[in-house]
C-alpha positions as CSV (number, residue, x, y, z in Angstrom):
1,M,0.0,0.0,0.0
2,A,1.3,3.4,-0.8
3,H,2.5,5.5,2.1
4,N,1.7,9.3,2.4
5,N,2.4,11.6,5.3
6,T,-0.5,13.4,6.8
7,V,-2.1,16.3,4.9
8,L,-0.9,18.7,7.6
9,S,2.6,17.5,7.3
10,Q,2.6,18.0,3.5
11,F,1.0,21.4,4.1
12,L,3.9,22.4,6.5
13,K,6.5,21.2,4.0
14,L,5.7,24.1,1.9
15,V,7.5,26.3,4.5
16,C,11.3,25.8,4.3
17,R,12.3,24.4,7.6
18,H,15.9,25.5,7.4
19,E,14.8,29.1,6.5
20,F,12.3,29.0,9.4
21,E,15.0,28.0,11.9
22,S,17.3,30.7,10.7
23,L,14.6,33.4,11.4
24,A,13.8,31.7,14.7
25,K,17.4,32.2,15.9
26,Q,17.2,35.9,14.8
27,H,13.9,36.5,16.7
28,H,14.6,34.7,19.9
29,Q,14.3,36.3,23.3
30,G,15.7,34.9,26.7
31,Q,17.0,31.5,27.4
32,K,16.9,28.6,25.1
33,L,13.5,26.9,24.8
34,R,13.5,23.5,26.4
35,K,10.0,22.1,26.3
36,M,8.7,23.6,23.0
37,T,10.5,24.9,19.9
38,R,9.2,27.8,17.7
39,W,8.4,25.2,15.0
40,A,6.2,23.4,17.4
41,Q,4.5,26.7,18.2
42,F,4.1,27.4,14.5
43,S,2.8,23.9,13.7
44,S,0.3,24.0,16.5
45,L,-1.2,27.4,15.7
46,I,-1.3,26.5,11.9
47,M,-3.3,23.4,12.9
48,A,-5.5,25.6,14.9
49,Q,-6.1,28.0,12.0
50,L,-6.9,25.3,9.6
51,S,-9.2,23.2,11.9
52,G,-10.9,26.0,13.7
53,R,-9.5,25.4,17.2
54,T,-10.4,28.3,19.5
55,S,-8.6,27.6,22.9
56,L,-5.3,26.4,24.2
57,R,-7.1,23.4,25.7
58,D,-8.7,22.6,22.4
59,I,-5.2,22.8,20.7
60,E,-3.7,20.6,23.3
61,S,-6.4,17.9,23.3
62,N,-6.5,17.7,19.5
63,M,-2.7,17.4,19.2
64,A,-2.8,14.7,22.0
65,A,-5.4,12.7,20.1
66,Q,-3.2,12.7,17.0
67,Q,0.0,11.9,19.1
68,S,1.0,9.0,16.8
69,K,0.9,11.3,13.7
70,L,3.0,14.2,14.9
71,Y,6.3,12.6,14.1
72,H,6.5,13.8,10.5
73,L,5.6,17.3,11.7
74,G,8.8,17.5,13.8
75,V,6.6,18.0,16.9
76,T,6.2,16.2,20.2
77,K,3.5,16.6,22.8
78,V,2.1,20.1,23.1
79,S,1.2,21.5,26.5
80,R,-1.2,24.4,26.8
81,T,0.8,26.1,29.6
82,T,4.0,26.0,27.6
83,L,2.3,27.1,24.4
84,A,0.7,30.1,26.3
85,R,4.1,31.1,27.7
86,V,5.9,31.0,24.3
87,N,3.0,32.9,22.7
88,E,3.4,35.6,25.4
89,I,7.2,35.9,25.6
90,Q,8.8,35.0,22.3
91,P,8.6,37.9,19.8
92,S,5.9,37.8,17.2
93,S,8.4,39.5,14.9
94,L,9.4,36.0,13.7
95,Y,6.2,35.4,11.9
96,E,6.1,39.0,10.5
97,A,9.6,38.1,9.0
98,L,8.3,34.7,7.8
99,F,5.3,36.4,6.2
100,N,7.6,38.7,4.1
101,R,9.6,35.7,3.0
102,L,6.5,33.8,2.0
103,L,5.1,36.8,0.2
104,R,8.1,37.0,-2.0
105,R,7.8,33.3,-2.9
106,C,4.1,33.6,-3.6
107,Q,4.6,36.7,-5.8
108,S,6.8,34.8,-8.2
109,H,3.9,32.5,-9.0
110,A,1.0,34.8,-8.9
111,P,-1.1,35.4,-12.0
112,R,-1.5,38.9,-13.3
113,H,-4.4,41.0,-12.9
114,G,-7.0,41.0,-15.7
115,F,-6.6,44.6,-17.0
116,R,-4.7,45.4,-20.2
117,F,-2.4,48.0,-18.7
118,N,1.0,46.7,-17.3
119,N,1.0,49.0,-14.2
120,R,0.9,47.3,-10.9
121,L,-2.7,47.5,-9.4
122,L,-3.0,47.7,-5.6
123,S,-6.0,48.2,-3.3
124,M,-5.6,49.8,0.2
125,D,-8.0,49.5,3.2
126,A,-8.2,48.8,6.9
127,S,-10.3,46.6,9.0
128,T,-11.0,46.9,12.8
129,I,-10.8,43.8,15.0
130,D,-12.9,44.4,18.1
131,L,-11.5,43.3,21.5
132,C,-12.9,43.4,25.1
133,L,-11.1,46.2,26.9
134,S,-11.3,44.5,30.2
135,V,-9.5,41.4,28.8
136,F,-7.0,43.2,26.4
137,P,-6.4,46.5,28.4
138,W,-3.5,47.5,26.1
139,A,-5.8,47.7,23.1
140,K,-7.3,51.1,24.0
141,F,-9.7,52.4,21.4
142,R,-12.7,54.1,23.0
143,T,-13.7,54.7,26.6
144,T,-15.3,51.2,27.0
145,K,-14.1,49.5,23.9
146,G,-10.9,47.9,22.7
147,A,-9.7,47.2,19.3
148,I,-6.8,46.8,16.9
149,K,-6.8,47.9,13.3
150,L,-5.4,45.7,10.4
151,H,-4.1,47.9,7.5
152,A,-3.5,46.1,4.2
153,V,-2.5,46.7,0.6
154,V,-3.6,43.9,-1.7
155,D,-1.8,43.3,-4.9
156,H,-4.3,42.4,-7.7
157,D,-1.6,40.0,-9.0
158,G,-2.9,37.0,-7.2
159,Y,-4.7,39.1,-4.6
160,L,-1.9,38.8,-2.2
161,P,-1.5,41.1,0.9
162,A,1.6,43.0,-0.4
163,F,1.7,45.1,2.7
164,V,0.3,44.6,6.2
165,S,0.4,46.7,9.3
166,I,-1.2,46.1,12.7
167,T,-1.8,49.2,14.7
168,D,-3.9,50.5,17.7
169,G,-7.6,51.0,16.8
170,K,-7.1,54.8,17.1
171,V,-4.6,55.1,14.3
172,H,-6.2,56.7,11.1
173,E,-5.8,54.9,7.8
174,V,-4.2,57.9,6.1
175,N,-1.3,57.9,8.6
176,V,-0.4,54.4,7.6
177,G,-1.0,55.2,3.9
178,R,1.6,58.0,4.1
179,Q,4.2,55.4,5.3
180,L,3.9,53.3,2.2
181,S,6.7,53.0,-0.3
182,L,5.0,52.2,-3.6
183,P,6.8,51.8,-7.0
184,K,6.5,54.6,-9.4
185,G,3.8,54.1,-11.9
186,S,1.7,51.8,-9.9
187,I,-2.1,52.4,-9.4
188,I,-3.5,52.4,-5.9
189,V,-7.3,52.2,-5.2
190,F,-8.8,53.3,-1.8
191,D,-12.2,54.4,-0.6
192,R,-13.3,57.7,0.9
193,G,-11.8,56.9,4.3
194,Y,-8.5,58.0,2.9
195,T,-9.8,61.4,1.8
196,D,-6.9,63.9,2.4
197,Y,-5.9,66.3,-0.3
198,S,-2.2,66.5,1.0
199,F,-2.1,62.7,0.7
200,Y,-3.4,62.9,-2.9
201,N,-0.7,65.6,-3.7
202,A,2.0,63.4,-2.1
203,L,1.0,60.5,-4.3
204,N,1.0,62.6,-7.4
205,S,4.3,64.0,-6.7
206,K,5.8,60.5,-6.4
207,G,4.4,59.5,-9.8
208,I,1.8,57.2,-8.3
209,W,-1.7,57.0,-9.8
210,F,-4.6,56.8,-7.5
211,V,-8.3,56.1,-7.9
212,T,-10.7,56.9,-5.2
213,R,-14.4,58.2,-4.6
214,Q,-15.1,61.9,-4.1
215,K,-16.9,62.9,-0.8
216,R,-20.4,64.4,-1.3
217,N,-19.5,67.6,0.5
218,A,-16.3,68.1,-1.5
219,T,-16.1,71.3,-3.6
220,H,-14.5,71.7,-7.0
221,R,-14.5,73.9,-10.1
222,V,-14.8,72.3,-13.5
223,I,-11.9,73.2,-15.9
224,A,-12.8,71.0,-18.9
225,R,-15.3,68.4,-19.9
226,R,-14.9,65.3,-22.2
227,N,-17.6,63.4,-24.0
228,V,-18.6,59.9,-22.6
229,R,-20.4,56.9,-23.9
230,I,-23.7,56.9,-21.9
231,T,-24.3,53.3,-22.9
232,T,-21.4,52.2,-20.8
233,G,-22.8,53.7,-17.7
234,L,-20.6,56.8,-17.7
235,T,-22.3,60.1,-16.9
236,S,-19.4,62.6,-16.9
237,D,-15.6,62.9,-17.4
238,Q,-14.2,66.3,-16.3
239,T,-11.0,68.0,-15.3
240,V,-11.6,69.6,-11.9
241,Q,-9.7,71.9,-9.5
242,I,-10.3,71.5,-5.8
243,I,-11.4,74.5,-4.1
244,G,-12.4,75.5,-0.6
245,S,-10.4,75.9,2.6
246,K,-8.1,73.0,1.9
247,A,-7.6,73.7,-1.8
248,D,-3.9,74.7,-1.3
249,Q,-3.2,71.0,-0.2
250,C,-3.9,69.7,-3.8
251,P,-2.9,72.4,-6.3
252,T,-2.8,69.9,-9.2
253,P,-6.0,69.5,-11.3
254,L,-7.7,66.0,-10.9
255,R,-9.9,64.1,-13.2
256,R,-13.6,63.6,-12.0
257,I,-15.6,60.7,-13.4
258,G,-19.3,59.9,-12.9
259,Y,-20.6,56.5,-13.3
260,R,-23.9,54.8,-12.8
261,D,-23.9,51.1,-12.1
262,P,-26.3,49.5,-14.5
263,E,-27.1,46.6,-12.1
264,T,-27.8,48.6,-8.9
265,G,-28.7,52.0,-10.4
266,K,-26.3,53.6,-7.8
267,H,-24.3,56.7,-8.9
268,Y,-20.5,56.9,-8.1
269,T,-18.1,59.9,-8.5
270,F,-14.5,59.0,-8.8
271,L,-11.4,61.1,-8.4
272,T,-8.1,60.2,-10.1
273,N,-4.8,61.8,-11.3
274,N,-4.6,59.4,-14.3
275,F,-5.7,61.1,-17.4
276,K,-4.4,58.4,-19.8
277,L,-6.6,55.4,-19.1
278,S,-10.2,55.5,-20.4
279,A,-13.0,56.7,-18.0
280,K,-14.6,53.2,-18.1
281,T,-11.4,51.6,-17.1
282,I,-11.1,53.9,-14.1
283,A,-14.6,52.8,-13.1
284,D,-13.7,49.2,-13.5
285,I,-10.5,49.7,-11.5
286,Y,-12.5,51.0,-8.5
287,K,-15.0,48.2,-8.9
288,A,-12.0,45.8,-8.6
289,R,-11.3,47.3,-5.2
290,W,-13.9,44.9,-3.8
291,Q,-11.2,42.3,-3.8
292,I,-9.6,43.7,-0.7
293,E,-13.0,43.5,1.1
294,M,-13.0,39.8,0.1
295,F,-9.6,39.4,1.5
296,F,-10.6,40.8,4.8
297,K,-13.8,38.6,4.7
298,C,-11.7,35.5,4.0
299,I,-9.2,35.9,6.9
300,K,-12.0,36.9,9.3
301,Q,-14.4,34.1,8.5
302,N,-12.2,31.2,7.6
303,L,-9.1,31.9,9.7
304,K,-8.9,32.8,13.4
305,I,-8.1,36.5,14.0
306,K,-11.3,37.4,15.9
307,T,-11.1,34.9,18.8
308,F,-7.7,34.8,20.6
309,I,-6.0,32.2,22.6
310,G,-3.8,34.7,24.5
311,T,-4.5,38.1,26.0
312,S,-1.1,39.8,25.8
313,K,-0.3,42.0,22.8
314,N,2.5,39.7,21.6
315,A,0.2,36.6,21.7
316,V,-2.4,38.5,19.7
317,M,0.1,39.7,17.1
318,T,1.5,36.1,17.0
319,Q,-1.8,34.7,16.1
320,I,-2.6,37.3,13.5
321,W,0.7,36.9,11.7
322,I,0.5,33.1,11.7
323,A,-3.1,33.5,10.2
324,L,-1.6,35.7,7.5
325,C,1.2,33.2,6.8
326,T,-1.4,30.5,6.5
327,Y,-3.2,32.6,3.9
328,L,0.0,33.0,1.9
329,I,0.7,29.2,2.1
330,L,-2.8,28.5,0.9
331,S,-2.3,31.0,-2.0
332,Y,0.9,29.3,-3.0
333,L,-0.8,26.1,-3.0
334,K,-3.5,27.5,-5.2
335,F,-1.1,29.0,-7.7
336,T,1.2,26.1,-8.0
337,S,-1.6,23.5,-8.4
338,C,-3.5,25.6,-10.9
339,M,-6.8,25.4,-9.1
340,H,-9.9,27.5,-9.4
341,R,-11.1,26.9,-5.9
342,S,-11.3,29.9,-3.5
343,I,-9.1,30.0,-0.4
344,G,-12.2,29.4,1.8
345,Q,-13.1,26.2,-0.2
346,I,-9.5,24.9,0.2
347,I,-9.7,25.5,3.9
348,K,-13.0,23.5,4.2
349,L,-11.4,20.6,2.3
350,L,-8.3,20.7,4.7
351,Q,-10.3,21.1,7.8
352,L,-11.6,17.5,7.9
353,N,-8.5,15.9,6.5
354,L,-5.6,17.4,8.3
355,F,-4.4,14.1,9.8
356,D,-5.4,11.8,7.1
357,R,-2.6,10.1,5.2
358,R,-3.4,11.0,1.7
359,E,-1.9,13.1,-1.1
360,L,-2.5,16.8,-0.6
361,I,-2.8,18.1,-4.1
362,P,-5.3,15.5,-5.4
363,L,-7.3,16.1,-2.2
364,I,-7.8,19.8,-2.9
365,Q,-8.3,19.2,-6.6
366,G,-11.1,16.7,-5.8
367,V,-9.3,13.7,-7.3
368,N,-9.9,10.4,-5.6
369,V,-6.5,8.6,-5.4
370,D,-6.9,6.3,-2.5
371,P,-5.2,3.1,-3.2
372,P,-6.9,-0.3,-2.9
373,G,-7.3,-1.4,0.7
374,F,-6.9,2.1,2.0
375,T,-9.2,3.0,4.8
376,H,-10.1,6.7,5.1
377,H,-10.1,8.2,8.6
378,T,-11.5,11.7,9.2
379,Q,-9.9,14.1,11.8
380,T,-11.0,13.3,15.4
381,S,-13.1,16.0,17.0
382,L,-12.9,16.5,20.7
383,L,-15.3,19.3,20.9
């Protein structure tokens, strides 16, 4: 009978163990770990992400139930007290560094965006993760509410999170946007939450195109008008000059495009500094911004970044960065296996088969390759 390692073991082999251990040495604090390695921490939390485990006791029990299948993971028995201590003390920067390594690997396999232009297309947004202030006192947001904010820039080549920053809930999106170092000639899309004329001007001076929506109370003066094809949903294409009390923050004329969605009937007004692309392409670019909303929805609904197994800031950061690393590994798996399944569908397939001994790629492709006499066992649930 053919032998296969467990699905989880094959999944973790997509991470270079030598590279991981090198990063672990760089991001170590205190004395040498005796009861648990950083790899055991990573493996346990990856398992928790993929199988939906929501507590330290749950992780400990599930790993104990699969004790005979942990050998190929390079992991021994996992204790919840030791895992909690490692999560609290050992720097989460290890997984931030690992995220950046995995991102570069994924980008080399990612498919291109579907537009005809060659510019790099990026979408920027932020999502708030609510926390209980009495349990997470370091996450101050409002008087009686705690929160942290996940800022992300999604590259439309493969819809990968090209930039991620985790801040306090009070940090405004624009402040993080100003810190970005984007390649000249790229196109970045963001919603009205980033409305700041000095930010627009800074992007323009760096040679970066932007597409956003205009606020309803914004004032402007029309300099020129261009004809549009009404049949495409376009209602206007103008060159405008920002006026009002903050006009001096954006002295450069902008392009203002009106568009009515034929499906919903809703009217949108876009602002951009790109005068080369067609007005319909600008409208389509903003419509594609929805992919960053899908990214946040995926990691919040399919991965564990809303319920935390630790209360310290380092433990929370560790869990979020490992969730993002999991997303990248899933994306790499999707790219290299040429699948059309979504990340959420892949997670559902893996969830019930993590400790099965079967081939990973055929499993997620839906190919039945169980050899004769092979008995299929699903993952043991201890809930």
